[in-house]
C-alpha positions as CSV (number, residue, x, y, z in Angstrom):
1,M,-23.3,-42.5,-36.2
2,S,-19.6,-41.9,-36.2
3,E,-17.8,-41.0,-33.0
4,K,-16.3,-37.5,-32.6
5,P,-12.6,-37.5,-32.9
6,P,-10.8,-37.0,-29.6
7,K,-10.1,-33.4,-28.6
8,S,-6.6,-32.3,-29.6
9,F,-4.6,-30.5,-26.9
10,T,-1.7,-28.2,-27.5
11,Y,0.9,-26.8,-25.0
12,K,-0.9,-23.5,-25.2
13,D,-4.2,-25.1,-24.3
14,S,-2.5,-26.3,-21.1
15,G,-1.6,-22.7,-20.2
16,V,2.0,-22.4,-21.6
17,D,2.5,-19.9,-24.5
18,I,5.9,-20.6,-26.0
19,K,5.5,-17.7,-28.4
20,A,4.8,-15.2,-25.6
21,G,8.0,-16.4,-23.9
22,E,10.0,-15.9,-27.1
23,E,8.5,-12.4,-27.6
24,M,9.5,-11.5,-24.0
25,V,13.0,-12.6,-24.5
26,E,13.2,-10.6,-27.7
27,S,11.8,-7.5,-25.9
28,I,14.4,-7.5,-23.1
29,K,17.5,-8.0,-25.2
30,D,18.3,-4.4,-25.5
31,V,18.0,-3.5,-21.8
32,V,20.0,-6.6,-20.9
33,K,22.8,-5.8,-23.4
34,E,23.2,-2.4,-21.8
35,T,24.6,-4.2,-18.7
36,H,27.3,-6.0,-20.7
37,S,31.0,-5.2,-20.9
38,D,33.8,-6.8,-23.0
39,A,34.0,-9.5,-20.3
40,V,30.6,-10.9,-21.5
41,L,31.1,-13.4,-24.4
42,S,27.5,-14.4,-25.0
43,N,24.2,-12.7,-25.7
44,I,20.8,-13.6,-24.1
45,G,19.1,-16.6,-25.6
46,G,21.9,-19.2,-25.5
47,F,22.1,-22.2,-23.2
48,G,24.6,-20.6,-20.9
49,G,26.1,-17.2,-20.0
50,F,29.8,-16.8,-20.7
51,F,31.9,-14.3,-18.7
52,R,35.7,-13.9,-19.0
53,P,37.0,-12.0,-15.8
54,D,40.1,-9.8,-15.8
55,L,42.3,-11.7,-13.4
56,S,45.3,-9.3,-13.8
57,Q,44.5,-7.5,-10.6
58,Y,44.3,-10.6,-8.5
59,E,47.0,-12.8,-6.9
60,D,44.8,-15.6,-5.6
61,P,41.3,-15.0,-6.9
62,V,38.3,-16.5,-5.1
63,F,34.8,-16.6,-6.5
64,V,32.0,-15.5,-4.1
65,S,28.4,-16.2,-4.8
66,S,25.0,-15.7,-3.2
67,V,21.4,-16.6,-4.1
68,D,18.2,-15.0,-2.8
69,G,14.6,-13.9,-3.5
70,V,12.4,-11.0,-2.7
71,G,10.0,-12.8,-0.4
72,T,6.5,-11.5,0.2
73,K,7.4,-8.0,-0.8
74,L,6.1,-9.3,-4.2
75,I,2.6,-9.3,-2.8
76,V,2.8,-5.5,-2.4
77,A,4.0,-5.3,-6.0
78,F,1.0,-7.4,-7.1
79,K,-1.4,-5.1,-5.2
80,T,0.1,-1.8,-6.5
81,G,0.7,-3.0,-10.1
82,K,4.3,-1.7,-9.9
83,Y,6.8,-4.2,-11.1
84,D,10.0,-2.3,-11.9
85,T,11.4,-2.1,-8.4
86,V,11.4,-5.7,-7.1
87,G,14.1,-6.6,-9.7
88,Q,16.3,-3.8,-8.3
89,D,15.6,-5.1,-4.8
90,L,16.8,-8.5,-5.7
91,V,20.0,-7.4,-7.4
92,N,21.0,-5.0,-4.6
93,H,20.3,-7.5,-1.9
94,C,22.5,-10.1,-3.6
95,V,25.2,-7.6,-4.3
96,N,25.3,-6.5,-0.7
97,D,25.6,-10.1,0.5
98,I,28.9,-10.7,-1.3
99,A,30.2,-7.1,-1.0
100,V,30.3,-7.4,2.8
101,C,32.8,-10.3,2.2
102,G,35.1,-8.0,0.3
103,A,34.0,-9.2,-3.1
104,E,33.5,-7.2,-6.3
105,P,30.3,-8.4,-8.0
106,L,30.8,-9.6,-11.6
107,F,27.6,-11.0,-13.0
108,F,24.0,-11.8,-12.1
109,L,21.5,-14.5,-13.2
110,D,17.8,-14.3,-12.7
111,Y,14.8,-16.7,-12.4
112,F,11.3,-15.4,-13.1
113,S,8.4,-17.8,-12.8
114,T,4.7,-17.1,-13.3
115,G,1.4,-18.8,-13.9
116,K,0.6,-16.9,-17.1
117,L,3.3,-14.8,-18.7
118,E,2.2,-11.1,-19.1
119,K,4.9,-9.7,-21.4
120,E,4.8,-6.2,-20.0
121,V,5.0,-7.3,-16.4
122,G,8.0,-9.5,-17.3
123,Y,9.6,-6.7,-19.2
124,Q,9.2,-4.3,-16.2
125,V,10.7,-6.9,-13.8
126,V,13.7,-7.6,-16.1
127,K,14.1,-3.8,-16.6
128,G,14.5,-3.5,-12.8
129,F,17.2,-6.2,-12.9
130,A,19.0,-4.3,-15.6
131,T,18.7,-1.0,-13.9
132,A,20.4,-2.2,-10.7
133,C,23.0,-4.2,-12.6
134,K,24.1,-1.1,-14.4
135,E,24.2,0.9,-11.2
136,N,26.4,-1.8,-9.6
137,G,28.6,-2.4,-12.6
138,V,27.3,-6.0,-12.9
139,A,26.5,-7.9,-16.1
140,L,23.1,-9.5,-16.4
141,I,24.3,-12.5,-18.5
142,G,21.3,-14.9,-18.3
143,G,18.2,-16.1,-16.7
144,E,15.1,-18.3,-16.9
145,T,11.5,-17.3,-17.6
146,A,9.2,-20.1,-16.6
147,E,5.4,-20.3,-17.2
148,M,3.8,-22.7,-14.8
149,P,0.0,-22.8,-14.8
150,D,-1.7,-24.0,-11.6
151,I,1.3,-23.1,-9.5
152,Y,0.6,-19.4,-9.2
153,S,-2.7,-17.5,-8.9
154,E,-3.6,-15.1,-11.7
155,G,-1.2,-12.1,-11.7
156,E,1.4,-13.7,-9.4
157,F,5.0,-14.5,-10.0
158,D,8.2,-15.3,-8.1
159,L,11.7,-14.2,-8.4
160,A,15.1,-15.5,-7.5
161,G,18.6,-14.4,-8.4
162,T,22.2,-15.4,-8.2
163,I,25.2,-13.1,-8.0
164,V,28.8,-14.1,-8.6
165,G,31.8,-12.0,-7.6
166,M,35.5,-12.2,-6.9
167,V,37.9,-11.3,-4.2
168,D,41.6,-11.9,-3.6
169,R,41.9,-14.5,-0.9
170,S,44.1,-12.2,1.2
171,K,41.4,-9.6,1.1
172,V,38.5,-11.7,2.2
173,I,36.6,-10.0,5.0
174,N,35.2,-12.5,7.4
175,G,35.4,-10.7,10.8
176,E,38.4,-12.6,12.2
177,A,40.1,-9.2,12.8
178,I,37.3,-7.9,15.0
179,Q,38.4,-7.0,18.6
180,E,36.8,-6.0,21.8
181,G,36.2,-2.3,21.8
182,D,35.6,-2.0,18.0
183,L,32.8,0.3,17.2
184,L,29.6,-0.6,15.2
185,I,29.0,2.1,12.6
186,G,25.6,2.0,11.0
187,F,24.5,3.2,7.6
188,P,20.9,4.1,6.9
189,S,18.4,1.9,5.1
190,T,15.7,3.1,2.8
191,G,13.0,1.3,4.9
192,L,12.0,-2.3,5.1
193,H,14.4,-3.4,2.3
194,T,13.3,-7.0,1.5
195,N,12.8,-8.5,5.0
196,G,9.9,-8.7,7.5
197,Y,7.1,-8.3,4.9
198,S,5.0,-11.1,6.3
199,L,4.7,-9.1,9.6
200,A,4.6,-5.7,7.9
201,R,1.8,-6.7,5.5
202,K,-0.2,-8.3,8.4
203,V,-0.1,-5.1,10.3
204,L,-0.2,-2.3,7.7
205,L,-2.6,-3.9,5.2
206,S,-5.1,-4.8,8.0
207,K,-5.9,-1.1,8.3
208,Y,-4.7,0.5,5.1
209,G,-4.9,-0.1,1.3
210,V,-1.7,0.2,-0.7
211,N,-2.9,3.4,-2.2
212,D,-3.9,5.1,1.1
213,R,-1.8,8.1,1.9
214,V,-0.4,8.2,5.5
215,E,0.9,11.5,6.7
216,E,3.8,10.2,8.7
217,L,5.0,8.1,5.7
218,G,5.1,11.1,3.4
219,G,3.2,9.2,0.7
220,T,1.2,6.0,0.2
221,V,1.6,2.8,2.1
222,G,2.5,1.0,-1.2
223,E,5.2,3.5,-2.0
224,A,6.8,3.2,1.5
225,M,6.6,-0.6,1.3
226,L,8.2,-0.7,-2.1
227,A,11.1,1.6,-1.3
228,I,14.1,0.0,-3.1
229,H,16.6,-2.1,-1.1
230,K,19.7,0.1,-1.0
231,S,23.0,-1.1,-2.5
232,Y,25.9,-0.5,-0.1
233,L,28.6,-1.4,-2.7
234,P,29.8,2.2,-3.1
235,I,30.2,2.6,0.6
236,I,31.9,-0.8,1.0
237,R,34.3,0.0,-1.8
238,E,35.5,3.1,0.0
239,F,35.9,1.3,3.4
240,R,37.0,-2.2,2.7
241,D,40.8,-1.7,2.1
242,Q,41.3,0.8,4.9
243,E,43.3,-0.2,7.9
244,G,41.1,-0.5,11.0
245,V,38.0,-1.7,9.2
246,H,37.5,-5.2,10.5
247,G,34.1,-6.4,9.2
248,F,30.8,-5.6,7.6
249,S,27.3,-7.1,8.1
250,H,24.3,-6.7,5.7
251,I,21.2,-6.3,7.9
252,T,18.5,-8.6,6.5
253,G,16.2,-11.1,8.2
254,G,17.3,-11.5,11.8
255,G,18.0,-7.8,12.3
256,I,21.1,-6.0,13.5
257,V,22.1,-8.6,16.1
258,G,21.2,-11.7,14.2
259,N,23.3,-10.7,11.2
260,T,26.2,-8.9,12.9
261,K,26.9,-11.7,15.3
262,R,27.6,-14.0,12.3
263,I,30.9,-12.3,11.8
264,L,32.0,-12.1,15.5
265,P,34.8,-14.2,16.9
266,D,33.4,-16.7,19.5
267,N,34.5,-14.8,22.6
268,L,32.8,-11.5,21.6
269,K,29.3,-10.1,21.6
270,L,27.4,-6.9,20.7
271,D,26.3,-4.0,22.8
272,I,23.8,-2.0,20.8
273,D,22.5,1.4,21.7
274,W,19.1,1.2,20.3
275,D,18.4,4.9,20.9
276,S,21.4,6.1,19.0
277,W,19.6,6.6,15.7
278,K,16.1,7.8,14.5
279,R,14.0,5.0,13.1
280,P,12.2,5.7,9.8
281,P,8.5,6.3,10.3
282,I,7.4,3.0,8.8
283,F,8.9,1.0,11.7
284,N,7.2,3.1,14.3
285,L,3.9,2.8,12.5
286,I,4.2,-1.0,12.4
287,K,5.2,-1.2,16.0
288,D,2.3,1.0,17.3
289,L,-0.4,-0.2,14.9
290,G,0.3,-3.9,15.5
291,N,1.4,-3.5,19.1
292,V,4.5,-5.5,18.1
293,P,6.9,-6.3,21.0
294,E,10.2,-4.5,20.8
295,E,12.0,-7.9,20.8
296,D,10.1,-8.9,17.7
297,M,10.9,-5.6,16.0
298,R,14.6,-6.0,16.6
299,A,14.7,-9.6,15.4
300,T,12.6,-9.0,12.3
301,F,13.5,-5.6,10.8
302,N,16.6,-3.6,10.0
303,L,15.0,-0.7,11.9
304,G,16.7,1.9,9.7
305,I,20.2,0.5,9.6
306,G,21.0,-1.5,6.5
307,L,24.7,-1.9,6.9
308,I,27.1,-2.2,9.8
309,A,30.8,-1.6,9.6
310,V,33.0,-2.8,12.5
311,I,35.8,-0.3,12.9
312,S,38.6,0.2,15.4
313,P,37.8,3.4,17.5
314,D,41.3,4.8,16.6
315,A,40.5,4.6,12.9
316,I,37.0,6.1,12.8
317,D,38.0,9.7,11.9
318,R,40.6,8.8,9.4
319,V,38.4,6.2,7.7
320,Q,35.5,8.6,7.4
321,K,37.7,11.3,6.0
322,E,39.4,9.1,3.5
323,A,36.1,7.6,2.4
324,G,34.5,11.0,2.1
325,I,31.3,10.0,3.9
326,P,29.3,12.9,5.5
327,S,28.8,12.5,9.2
328,G,25.1,12.4,8.8
329,E,25.3,9.2,6.7
330,M,27.0,7.1,9.4
331,V,26.2,6.7,13.1
332,E,27.8,4.9,16.0
333,V,25.2,2.3,17.1
334,G,27.2,0.3,19.6
335,E,30.4,-1.6,20.2
336,V,31.9,-5.0,20.4
337,V,32.3,-6.3,24.0
338,S,33.7,-9.5,25.6
């Protein structure tokens, strides 16, 4: 009796479908191309992304970059089956991180990895990237889609992104101009943004499902948890070149104090009036339902303030008027003290 020939294994047998990846790349070309300007010299699918910046407006140009992920907010996306917002979260988060340094964002690169590529899911994620890139005037010039069986459970994926921008060296905002007596002006967040989700999920999803409607949230738990991380680039553009504006902080993991103290000179500290603004309902629900200590709330969440501008008290009225920001969209949340 002859022996059976050994089984032949293909890459697809191991869980990687090259054709599916190629089809996804093809499906996203149009939405990606919509983010391109004349500065983009390459189309998606090449080995690298080419970007030719206009340096005519700079005297001493400096590149500024940042890389980040969405964290466990992705688990909420998995549970709701809504995938077009987490890409926007990632772009806006990265844009904010360099905008507070005074930089103008230029281009974005994404990394999307999954156990088994679902083309429609991948398309929705990349569509989110493209939506936010267009809104911020950023080119999506490349990325990586990786199919890695056995790393992720069925239906799961992970995201990372890199933003690159530019600023004139003389216009870098690093907080060195901050002085005692400067005021902390806060700008509202849309909710949790992309931080604190391990705690938020632990508390909220222990009682509610993502599709449960909660009256104080004005919608479902999933909708509140997936509220898109706000881009503060338009606000920062209005403020950054004005005299008396001494610094910005993007409020992410670590909360208001943890992030804002990063830009303070060594001899200064923050005096926050924690009752000066109304917290969005989701934070009160987390605190009450989980019996979360106030100290943990402050160190974990933005609590409704996503951006802090540090401004001289003498400049507040002028800066607000010139920026055209309604009084209801900015609130004095504290001051810088010695």
